[in-house]
ROTOR-167848 format. One record per residue (C-alpha): x, y, z; residue in one letter. Coordinates in nm, 2 decimals, decimal comma. Layout:
<koltis>
(kolti (X Y Z) "a")
...
</koltis>
This chain:
<koltis>
(kolti (1,30 -2,15 -1,28) "x")
(kolti (1,32 -2,37 -0,99) "x")
(kolti (1,69 -2,52 -1,03) "x")
(kolti (1,75 -2,12 -1,00) "x")
(kolti (1,57 -2,04 -0,77) "x")
(kolti (1,73 -2,28 -0,54) "x")
(kolti (2,09 -2,20 -0,53) "x")
(kolti (2,06 -1,79 -0,46) "x")
(kolti (2,38 -1,62 -0,42) "x")
(kolti (2,50 -1,48 -0,13) "x")
(kolti (2,39 -1,05 -0,08) "x")
(kolti (2,76 -0,95 -0,10) "x")
(kolti (2,87 -1,08 -0,42) "x")
(kolti (2,75 -0,77 -0,62) "x")
(kolti (2,97 -0,54 -0,82) "x")
(kolti (2,84 -0,20 -0,87) "x")
(kolti (2,61 -0,11 -1,14) "x")
(kolti (2,78 0,05 -1,50) "x")
(kolti (2,87 0,42 -1,46) "x")
(kolti (2,75 0,42 -1,08) "x")
(kolti (2,96 0,57 -0,79) "x")
(kolti (3,29 0,39 -0,64) "x")
(kolti (3,11 0,21 -0,36) "x")
(kolti (2,71 0,25 -0,46) "x")
(kolti (2,49 -0,07 -0,41) "x")
(kolti (2,32 -0,26 -0,66) "x")
(kolti (2,40 -0,51 -0,93) "x")
(kolti (2,50 -0,46 -1,30) "x")
(kolti (2,28 -0,64 -1,55) "x")
(kolti (2,56 -0,90 -1,63) "x")
(kolti (2,53 -1,01 -1,29) "x")
(kolti (2,23 -0,98 -1,17) "x")
(kolti (2,08 -1,29 -0,99) "x")
(kolti (1,86 -1,51 -1,21) "x")
(kolti (1,60 -1,57 -0,91) "x")
(kolti (1,55 -1,18 -0,89) "x")
(kolti (1,22 -1,05 -1,00) "x")
(kolti (1,22 -0,69 -0,85) "x")
(kolti (1,57 -0,55 -1,03) "x")
(kolti (1,52 -0,21 -0,82) "x")
(kolti (1,63 -0,05 -1,14) "x")
(kolti (1,28 0,18 -1,15) "x")
(kolti (1,21 0,06 -1,49) "x")
(kolti (0,87 -0,10 -1,50) "x")
(kolti (0,86 -0,48 -1,61) "x")
(kolti (0,73 -0,53 -1,98) "x")
(kolti (0,38 -0,63 -1,94) "x")
(kolti (0,31 -1,00 -1,87) "x")
(kolti (0,64 -1,03 -1,78) "x")
(kolti (0,59 -1,07 -1,41) "x")
(kolti (0,31 -1,30 -1,47) "x")
(kolti (0,56 -1,54 -1,66) "x")
(kolti (0,84 -1,49 -1,39) "x")
(kolti (0,65 -1,54 -1,04) "x")
(kolti (0,65 -1,91 -0,98) "x")
(kolti (0,40 -2,07 -0,76) "x")
(kolti (0,39 -1,97 -0,41) "x")
(kolti (0,51 -2,23 -0,13) "x")
(kolti (0,24 -2,51 -0,06) "x")
(kolti (0,09 -2,36 0,24) "x")
(kolti (0,11 -1,98 0,15) "x")
(kolti (-0,14 -2,11 -0,18) "x")
(kolti (-0,51 -1,99 -0,20) "x")
(kolti (-0,80 -2,08 -0,42) "x")
(kolti (-1,04 -1,75 -0,36) "x")
(kolti (-1,20 -1,68 -0,70) "x")
(kolti (-1,31 -1,57 -0,96) "x")
(kolti (-0,92 -1,39 -1,04) "x")
(kolti (-0,99 -1,06 -1,06) "x")
(kolti (-0,74 -0,81 -1,32) "x")
(kolti (-0,45 -0,56 -1,13) "x")
(kolti (-0,58 -0,27 -1,13) "x")
(kolti (-0,47 0,03 -1,31) "x")
(kolti (-0,15 0,21 -1,20) "x")
(kolti (-0,19 0,55 -1,03) "x")
(kolti (0,10 0,71 -1,22) "x")
(kolti (0,02 1,06 -1,10) "x")
(kolti (0,06 0,94 -0,76) "x")
(kolti (0,38 0,74 -0,83) "x")
(kolti (0,56 1,03 -1,01) "x")
(kolti (0,50 1,27 -0,70) "x")
(kolti (0,66 1,05 -0,48) "x")
(kolti (0,96 0,89 -0,67) "x")
(kolti (0,95 1,13 -0,99) "x")
(kolti (0,93 1,03 -1,32) "x")
(kolti (1,01 0,69 -1,47) "x")
(kolti (1,38 0,65 -1,50) "x")
(kolti (1,54 0,71 -1,83) "x")
(kolti (1,84 0,65 -1,93) "x")
(kolti (2,03 0,55 -1,58) "x")
(kolti (1,87 0,30 -1,36) "x")
(kolti (1,83 0,41 -1,00) "x")
(kolti (2,08 0,25 -0,75) "x")
(kolti (1,91 0,00 -0,50) "x")
(kolti (2,07 -0,14 -0,21) "x")
(kolti (2,14 -0,54 -0,24) "x")
(kolti (1,98 -0,61 0,06) "x")
(kolti (1,67 -0,45 -0,02) "x")
(kolti (1,66 -0,61 -0,37) "x")
(kolti (1,72 -0,98 -0,21) "x")
(kolti (1,44 -0,90 0,10) "x")
(kolti (1,15 -0,77 -0,12) "x")
(kolti (1,22 -1,10 -0,39) "x")
(kolti (1,26 -1,28 -0,10) "x")
(kolti (0,90 -1,16 0,03) "x")
(kolti (0,76 -1,18 -0,29) "x")
(kolti (0,84 -1,58 -0,35) "x")
(kolti (0,71 -1,66 -0,01) "x")
(kolti (0,40 -1,50 0,02) "x")
(kolti (0,53 -1,31 0,31) "x")
(kolti (0,46 -0,97 0,48) "x")
(kolti (0,71 -0,74 0,50) "x")
(kolti (0,84 -0,54 0,81) "x")
(kolti (1,09 -0,24 0,74) "x")
(kolti (1,26 -0,04 1,06) "x")
(kolti (1,43 0,21 1,04) "x")
(kolti (1,49 0,60 1,11) "x")
(kolti (1,21 0,83 1,06) "x")
(kolti (1,25 0,98 0,67) "x")
(kolti (1,50 0,70 0,57) "x")
(kolti (1,24 0,57 0,25) "x")
(kolti (1,04 0,31 0,41) "x")
(kolti (0,70 0,40 0,25) "x")
(kolti (0,90 0,48 -0,05) "x")
(kolti (0,98 0,12 -0,10) "x")
(kolti (0,59 -0,01 -0,16) "x")
(kolti (0,58 0,25 -0,46) "x")
(kolti (0,87 0,14 -0,63) "x")
(kolti (0,84 -0,21 -0,62) "x")
(kolti (0,46 -0,18 -0,75) "x")
(kolti (0,59 0,07 -1,04) "x")
(kolti (0,88 -0,15 -1,15) "x")
(kolti (0,64 -0,49 -1,13) "x")
(kolti (0,33 -0,30 -1,24) "x")
(kolti (0,11 -0,43 -0,99) "x")
(kolti (-0,10 -0,13 -1,01) "x")
(kolti (-0,25 0,11 -0,74) "x")
(kolti (-0,09 0,10 -0,40) "x")
(kolti (-0,31 0,03 -0,10) "x")
(kolti (-0,21 0,26 0,18) "x")
(kolti (-0,34 0,22 0,53) "x")
(kolti (-0,22 0,47 0,79) "x")
(kolti (-0,23 0,32 1,10) "x")
(kolti (-0,30 0,54 1,42) "x")
(kolti (-0,34 0,48 1,77) "x")
(kolti (-0,74 0,40 1,74) "x")
(kolti (-0,67 0,18 1,43) "x")
(kolti (-0,85 -0,18 1,47) "x")
(kolti (-0,86 -0,52 1,23) "x")
(kolti (-1,21 -0,40 1,11) "x")
(kolti (-1,09 -0,10 1,01) "x")
(kolti (-0,84 -0,23 0,75) "x")
(kolti (-1,11 -0,49 0,66) "x")
(kolti (-1,43 -0,29 0,56) "x")
(kolti (-1,65 -0,03 0,72) "x")
(kolti (-2,06 -0,02 0,74) "x")
(kolti (-2,21 0,29 0,76) "x")
(kolti (-2,58 0,17 0,96) "x")
(kolti (-2,65 0,47 1,08) "x")
(kolti (-2,61 0,65 0,72) "x")
(kolti (-2,82 0,33 0,57) "x")
(kolti (-3,10 0,38 0,85) "x")
(kolti (-3,12 0,75 0,77) "x")
(kolti (-3,17 0,72 0,39) "x")
(kolti (-3,43 0,47 0,47) "x")
(kolti (-3,64 0,65 0,67) "x")
(kolti (-3,59 0,98 0,46) "x")
(kolti (-3,69 0,79 0,15) "x")
(kolti (-3,99 0,65 0,30) "x")
(kolti (-4,09 0,97 0,41) "x")
(kolti (-4,06 1,14 0,05) "x")
(kolti (-4,29 0,80 -0,08) "x")
(kolti (-4,56 0,89 0,21) "x")
(kolti (-4,52 0,47 0,27) "x")
(kolti (-4,60 0,54 0,63) "x")
(kolti (-4,49 0,14 0,69) "x")
(kolti (-4,47 0,14 1,09) "x")
(kolti (-4,33 -0,13 1,24) "x")
(kolti (-4,25 -0,31 0,89) "x")
(kolti (-3,97 -0,02 0,82) "x")
(kolti (-3,63 -0,01 0,86) "x")
(kolti (-3,29 -0,17 0,66) "x")
(kolti (-3,36 -0,51 0,74) "x")
(kolti (-3,70 -0,50 0,66) "x")
(kolti (-3,60 -0,34 0,27) "x")
(kolti (-3,31 -0,65 0,24) "x")
(kolti (-3,64 -0,89 0,34) "x")
(kolti (-3,86 -0,73 0,09) "x")
(kolti (-3,60 -0,69 -0,18) "x")
(kolti (-3,56 -1,07 -0,20) "x")
(kolti (-3,93 -1,14 -0,20) "x")
(kolti (-4,04 -1,32 -0,54) "x")
(kolti (-4,11 -1,07 -0,84) "x")
(kolti (-4,43 -1,09 -0,97) "x")
(kolti (-4,54 -0,84 -1,30) "x")
(kolti (-4,23 -0,63 -1,21) "x")
(kolti (-4,30 -0,59 -0,82) "x")
(kolti (-4,24 -0,78 -0,51) "x")
(kolti (-4,48 -0,91 -0,32) "x")
(kolti (-4,61 -0,67 -0,03) "x")
(kolti (-4,60 -0,36 -0,28) "x")
(kolti (-4,87 -0,44 -0,58) "x")
(kolti (-4,83 -0,12 -0,67) "x")
(kolti (-4,40 -0,09 -0,72) "x")
(kolti (-4,43 0,22 -0,53) "x")
(kolti (-4,46 0,26 -0,15) "x")
(kolti (-4,11 0,13 0,05) "x")
(kolti (-3,99 -0,07 -0,15) "x")
(kolti (-3,97 0,17 -0,46) "x")
(kolti (-3,84 0,46 -0,22) "x")
(kolti (-3,56 0,25 -0,07) "x")
(kolti (-3,42 0,08 -0,42) "x")
(kolti (-3,09 0,26 -0,29) "x")
(kolti (-3,08 0,14 0,05) "x")
(kolti (-2,92 -0,20 -0,03) "x")
(kolti (-2,68 -0,35 0,22) "x")
(kolti (-2,37 -0,28 -0,06) "x")
(kolti (-2,42 0,07 -0,07) "x")
(kolti (-2,29 0,16 0,30) "x")
(kolti (-2,04 -0,13 0,28) "x")
(kolti (-1,65 -0,03 0,19) "x")
(kolti (-1,36 -0,25 0,20) "x")
(kolti (-1,06 -0,13 0,38) "x")
(kolti (-0,71 -0,13 0,23) "x")
(kolti (-0,65 -0,47 0,36) "x")
(kolti (-0,97 -0,56 0,28) "x")
(kolti (-0,93 -0,47 -0,07) "x")
(kolti (-0,60 -0,64 -0,13) "x")
(kolti (-0,70 -0,97 0,01) "x")
(kolti (-0,99 -0,96 -0,30) "x")
(kolti (-0,91 -1,28 -0,54) "x")
(kolti (-0,65 -1,08 -0,77) "x")
(kolti (-0,49 -1,31 -1,01) "x")
(kolti (-0,16 -1,11 -0,93) "x")
(kolti (-0,04 -0,98 -0,55) "x")
(kolti (-0,18 -0,61 -0,50) "x")
(kolti (0,07 -0,44 -0,30) "x")
(kolti (-0,05 -0,29 0,01) "x")
(kolti (0,14 -0,01 0,25) "x")
(kolti (0,06 -0,03 0,63) "x")
(kolti (0,24 0,30 0,75) "x")
(kolti (0,39 0,34 1,09) "x")
(kolti (0,24 -0,02 1,27) "x")
(kolti (0,42 0,10 1,57) "x")
(kolti (0,15 0,37 1,64) "x")
(kolti (-0,13 0,13 1,67) "x")
(kolti (-0,30 -0,04 1,99) "x")
(kolti (-0,10 -0,25 2,14) "x")
(kolti (-0,32 -0,51 2,04) "x")
(kolti (-0,39 -0,49 1,65) "x")
(kolti (-0,02 -0,66 1,55) "x")
(kolti (-0,21 -0,94 1,77) "x")
(kolti (-0,54 -0,92 1,59) "x")
(kolti (-0,38 -0,93 1,22) "x")
(kolti (-0,19 -1,28 1,28) "x")
(kolti (-0,52 -1,49 1,14) "x")
(kolti (-0,54 -1,24 0,83) "x")
(kolti (-0,16 -1,29 0,71) "x")
(kolti (-0,22 -1,65 0,80) "x")
(kolti (-0,51 -1,77 0,62) "x")
(kolti (-0,54 -1,48 0,37) "x")
(kolti (-0,95 -1,46 0,45) "x")
(kolti (-1,17 -1,26 0,62) "x")
(kolti (-1,57 -1,30 0,68) "x")
(kolti (-1,83 -1,00 0,68) "x")
(kolti (-2,07 -1,04 0,94) "x")
(kolti (-2,33 -0,77 0,79) "x")
(kolti (-2,32 -0,99 0,47) "x")
(kolti (-2,33 -1,36 0,59) "x")
(kolti (-2,62 -1,27 0,83) "x")
(kolti (-2,85 -1,20 0,51) "x")
(kolti (-2,64 -1,49 0,30) "x")
(kolti (-2,94 -1,69 0,24) "x")
(kolti (-3,17 -1,37 0,05) "x")
(kolti (-2,88 -1,18 -0,08) "x")
(kolti (-2,60 -1,46 -0,15) "x")
(kolti (-2,40 -1,21 -0,42) "x")
(kolti (-2,38 -0,81 -0,30) "x")
(kolti (-2,15 -0,58 -0,46) "x")
(kolti (-1,95 -0,34 -0,19) "x")
(kolti (-1,75 -0,05 -0,26) "x")
(kolti (-1,34 -0,13 -0,25) "x")
(kolti (-1,03 0,12 -0,15) "x")
(kolti (-1,02 0,21 -0,48) "x")
(kolti (-1,14 0,51 -0,63) "x")
(kolti (-1,47 0,41 -0,77) "x")
(kolti (-1,39 0,08 -0,76) "x")
(kolti (-1,65 -0,22 -0,65) "x")
(kolti (-1,63 -0,60 -0,60) "x")
(kolti (-1,85 -0,87 -0,54) "x")
(kolti (-1,89 -1,06 -0,21) "x")
(kolti (-2,04 -1,42 -0,19) "x")
(kolti (-2,20 -1,51 0,14) "x")
(kolti (-2,00 -1,24 0,33) "x")
(kolti (-1,68 -1,41 0,28) "x")
(kolti (-1,36 -1,30 0,09) "x")
(kolti (-1,04 -1,53 0,00) "x")
(kolti (-0,78 -1,38 -0,16) "x")
(kolti (-0,59 -1,54 -0,46) "x")
(kolti (-0,21 -1,42 -0,47) "x")
(kolti (-0,17 -1,32 -0,12) "x")
(kolti (-0,09 -0,95 -0,17) "x")
(kolti (0,26 -0,77 -0,14) "x")
(kolti (0,32 -0,63 0,20) "x")
(kolti (0,48 -0,38 0,33) "x")
(kolti (0,50 -0,28 0,69) "x")
(kolti (0,64 0,05 0,81) "x")
(kolti (0,78 0,09 1,15) "x")
(kolti (0,98 0,37 1,37) "x")
(kolti (1,10 0,15 1,61) "x")
(kolti (0,89 0,33 1,87) "x")
(kolti (0,78 -0,03 1,97) "x")
(kolti (0,84 -0,38 1,98) "x")
(kolti (0,66 -0,66 1,80) "x")
(kolti (0,50 -0,98 1,95) "x")
(kolti (0,70 -1,30 1,87) "x")
(kolti (0,40 -1,45 1,67) "x")
(kolti (0,36 -1,16 1,45) "x")
(kolti (0,77 -1,12 1,40) "x")
(kolti (0,75 -1,52 1,29) "x")
(kolti (0,50 -1,42 1,02) "x")
(kolti (0,71 -1,15 0,88) "x")
(kolti (1,04 -1,08 0,71) "x")
(kolti (1,26 -0,81 0,87) "x")
(kolti (1,46 -0,52 0,71) "x")
(kolti (1,65 -0,26 0,87) "x")
(kolti (1,67 0,04 0,64) "x")
(kolti (1,99 0,19 0,65) "x")
(kolti (2,02 0,55 0,60) "x")
(kolti (2,09 0,64 0,24) "x")
(kolti (2,47 0,72 0,14) "x")
(kolti (2,58 1,02 -0,08) "x")
(kolti (2,51 0,77 -0,41) "x")
(kolti (2,14 0,70 -0,32) "x")
(kolti (2,06 1,06 -0,21) "x")
(kolti (2,21 1,21 -0,52) "x")
(kolti (2,01 0,98 -0,73) "x")
(kolti (1,70 1,08 -0,52) "x")
(kolti (1,74 1,41 -0,62) "x")
(kolti (1,80 1,34 -0,92) "x")
(kolti (1,53 1,15 -0,96) "x")
(kolti (1,30 1,43 -0,89) "x")
(kolti (1,48 1,72 -1,05) "x")
(kolti (1,58 1,63 -1,37) "x")
(kolti (1,67 1,95 -1,49) "x")
(kolti (1,98 1,96 -1,20) "x")
(kolti (2,29 1,94 -1,33) "x")
(kolti (2,51 1,67 -1,14) "x")
(kolti (2,75 1,91 -1,00) "x")
(kolti (2,51 2,12 -0,79) "x")
(kolti (2,32 1,80 -0,65) "x")
(kolti (2,67 1,64 -0,56) "x")
(kolti (2,74 2,00 -0,40) "x")
(kolti (2,37 2,04 -0,20) "x")
(kolti (2,43 1,62 -0,09) "x")
(kolti (2,75 1,67 0,04) "x")
(kolti (2,64 1,96 0,22) "x")
(kolti (2,34 1,78 0,38) "x")
(kolti (2,55 1,50 0,46) "x")
(kolti (2,76 1,73 0,65) "x")
(kolti (2,47 1,92 0,86) "x")
(kolti (2,39 1,59 0,95) "x")
(kolti (2,66 1,47 1,09) "x")
(kolti (2,73 1,78 1,30) "x")
(kolti (2,37 1,88 1,39) "x")
(kolti (2,19 1,52 1,44) "x")
(kolti (1,93 1,31 1,25) "x")
(kolti (1,77 1,46 0,90) "x")
(kolti (1,48 1,32 0,67) "x")
(kolti (1,56 1,24 0,31) "x")
(kolti (1,29 1,46 0,21) "x")
(kolti (1,42 1,79 0,41) "x")
(kolti (1,69 1,72 0,14) "x")
(kolti (1,43 1,80 -0,15) "x")
(kolti (1,29 2,06 0,02) "x")
(kolti (1,65 2,23 -0,04) "x")
(kolti (1,67 2,11 -0,37) "x")
(kolti (1,37 2,26 -0,47) "x")
(kolti (1,49 2,58 -0,35) "x")
(kolti (1,79 2,56 -0,55) "x")
(kolti (1,64 2,48 -0,84) "x")
(kolti (1,31 2,75 -0,84) "x")
(kolti (1,48 3,02 -0,98) "x")
(kolti (1,51 3,22 -0,68) "x")
(kolti (1,83 3,36 -0,65) "x")
(kolti (1,90 3,38 -0,23) "x")
(kolti (2,21 3,53 -0,11) "x")
(kolti (2,50 3,36 0,11) "x")
(kolti (2,39 3,49 0,46) "x")
(kolti (2,06 3,40 0,40) "x")
(kolti (2,08 3,09 0,24) "x")
(kolti (2,23 2,94 0,58) "x")
(kolti (1,92 3,08 0,77) "x")
(kolti (1,72 2,90 0,50) "x")
(kolti (1,89 2,60 0,54) "x")
(kolti (1,84 2,59 0,94) "x")
(kolti (1,42 2,63 0,90) "x")
(kolti (1,48 2,38 0,67) "x")
(kolti (1,72 2,12 0,80) "x")
(kolti (1,57 2,15 1,17) "x")
(kolti (1,68 1,81 1,34) "x")
(kolti (1,42 1,56 1,40) "x")
(kolti (1,65 1,48 1,72) "x")
(kolti (1,76 1,80 1,89) "x")
(kolti (1,83 1,65 2,14) "x")
(kolti (2,09 1,51 2,04) "x")
(kolti (2,23 1,84 1,94) "x")
(kolti (2,22 1,98 2,27) "x")
(kolti (2,48 1,69 2,38) "x")
</koltis>
């Protein structure tokens, strides 16, 4: 494998896939570079194929978290909603540069920063890669101007815990006064057990029995980034969506986590002597994980996709830790491929006509997003006939420009 990786071909030496339109991107299976693991076909790898093909990380990107966790199951409904059903007889068309950069990020264990116009498919790339490589459900962190590093790592509901503890004590009629509260509950659970009861609760009732569900882990949930850094055997796919919307400090706050692949949860560190292992909730539905002494360290660094619409620049220190990729607007072949993936019963000729009309509209009216094409494709396949003049008015509504100032010029 090392010999195969030592001489990667240049991004421009590929040919078109069999049956693909002239000039479309991609590479045929007969000349596919041996170093590729992600192939961009839309077809999932066989079980175990990724583990066998993925080489060890560079020494400076090797992490030793444990014990190793298996990959979570895929959320196929989410994949179908975002990508359409798994490709049948014809592989999807992928850009050669896109495949190269995804494989490079996978091999180097580095985050991938994807920039481009809104609606070109930046976020969808994370879902395509997760489905094809069999890496399970995508963890998504939608960034806003109020997002913080702690939000991405974990959240602790201290107020909810205190309220539940007080309610439980009231229901139990404990009346322990100054010796009550979440911290006292931690201490009572940590005391030696005698005859099935903790010291200080000889009758097995009172506050100890009433607050059994107010343990720290029940009020602590890992965020998308925090879950991705659990010690999975294979990388989790993490989508940090629209980082350019964040506060100016967030990219710099991410530097240490990206470099070290670990973080600590102070609330668990403080009780580590009494409760060395705490089970917390994760960002996966119904998921839990055991945290040892408040320390989380990855085993396989997650495959991180960071999207940006280019609304701001990022600091050099952040860019140095990422691989950079600018996603271009999809051409006619890729737009037709996208429509066919979602509307499998749509005729090729009808799809081509709609795509060409979309491209003409985009050239004359200004920037449009690919999902606006999908909206029109749905209307044409919905079985509702819209006469010619009305159809033009409907298209004007569906294909509203994303940059109206450009059209005004």
